[in-house]
N, C-alpha and C positions, 0 to 999 in steps of 0.2 A: 255198448261201451259203458253206459251208466251202471249196468248190472255188475260189470267187472270192477268198477271203482267202488261200488257199494260192498261187494264181497271182499275186496281187498281191505276196505276200511273196517269191516266187521272182524276180519281175521286179525288185523293189527290191534284192534281193541282187545280181542281175546288174548292175544299174546301178551299185551301190556298188563292185563288183569292177572294172568297166570304168573308173569314175572314178578309182579309186586306182591302177590299173595304167597308165593313160595310153594312147597310141596303139598301142604295141607290146604290147598286152595278152596276146596268145598267147605271145610269147617270154618276157615277164615272168612269166606264170603258170607256164610250163614251168620257168623258172629258180627260181621260188618253190617249186614242187613238188620240184625237184631239191635245193634247199637244205634243205627240210624232211626229205627222205629221208636226206640226208647227216647232218643233226643227229640224227635218230632212230637211224641206224646207229651214229654215234659214241656216243650214250647207251647203246645196246644193247651195244656192245663194252666200254664202261667197266663196265657192270653185270656182263657176263660175266667180265671180269678180276677184279672184286671178288668174284664168286661163287667163282671158282677159288681165289683167295687165301684166302678164308674156308674153303673145303673143305680145302685143304692144312693150314691152321692148326689146324683141328679134328681132322682124321683122321690126319695124318702121325705125331704122337707115338704114337698108339694102334697104328698099323700097324707102326711101327718096334719098339715094345715087344713086340708080338705076334710079329714075326719073330724077334727075339732070344730071347724066352722059348721059342718053339716049336722053332726050327731051330738057331740059333747055339749056345745053351746048353741046349736041350731035348733030348728023345729022338726027335723026329720027324725023319726023314731028308729032306733037301732033294732034290727030283727035278725033272724037266723040267716036270711039270704044276704043282706048287705054286710053283715059282720065278716063274711067270707071274703069280701072284696078288700078288707083292710087287715085282717088278723089271720095268723097261721092256725092250723088245727089245734096246736098246743095251747095257744092263748085263748082260742075259742072255747076249748074244754075248761080252762081255768075260769073263764068268765061265767060259763054255765054252772060250774060248781059253786061259785061265790054268789050268784044271783039266780033265783028261781025264774025271774022274767029277764030275758036277755036285754030288753029295753032299759032296764035299770043298771046294766053293766057299765054304762057310761060313767057311773060314779067311781069306777076303778081308775078313770082317767082324770078325775077332778076331786074336789073336796066332797066329803060325804054329806054335807049339809051346810046351812047358813052359819058362817062363823064371823061375819062382818056385816056391813050394810049391803044393800042391793045395788051398789053403784056400778055394777057391771060384771059380766061373765064373758070373757073373750080371750083368745089366744094372742099373745103379744110377740112371741118370737119362737123360732125353732133353731136351736144351736147344734151344730155338728160337734160331737165329742170324740169321734174316732171309733174304730173297730165296730162299726154298725150301730153305734149308740147315738141317740139324739136327745136333747133336753127340750121338752115342750114347756115354754114359759107362758103362764096365763094369769089373768085376774079372775078370781072367782069370789063372788060376794064381796067385792071391794078389796080383797086380800091377794097379794102377789104369791103365787104358788108355782111349783114345777113338777114335772114327772120325767123320768128317764125311760126312754123307749128303745128297745133293741129291735133293729130292722134286719130282715133277711130276704133273700130271693128264693121263692119256691115256684117251680114250673114257669119261670120267666116273669113272675109277678113280685113286686116289692110289697112285703107284708110286715106288720108289727108282730113280733114274736114274744116279747116280754115287756112288762111295765113295772116300774118301781117309783113310787111317789116320794118326793123330797119335801 
């Protein structure tokens, strides 16, 4: 009895599909499937973009603060291995081009040298500017300074991609 009900249900669905799709049912079905896939793909891309934006918003300030505290104003030396944890390949290349010793590349993230007194070197704030940009505000040699950092996601990791000193 169940088999008969299932067969009847399947037949009814087939008739319904054929009735709603008209004479060119095969072409229309293929188009309907293609449209459904395109919509699903569009929704997936939107979800992916939203997830990346959320990831950057949540992790970028923490990552920037950690980098400044540990390397820029901290005692840990920046090297070829740990720079990859914080910077994209593009920024890493720019740092290597600008500085023979990658350890000195932290100067790209702060003042080039003493311009005030030595009353402190520390990060004071990380401000979200939008579009993946963050303003790192810091005191360096007693002078308030800032840098604009562009942050992206590469292979699931939040990384700094560009820097512009202000």
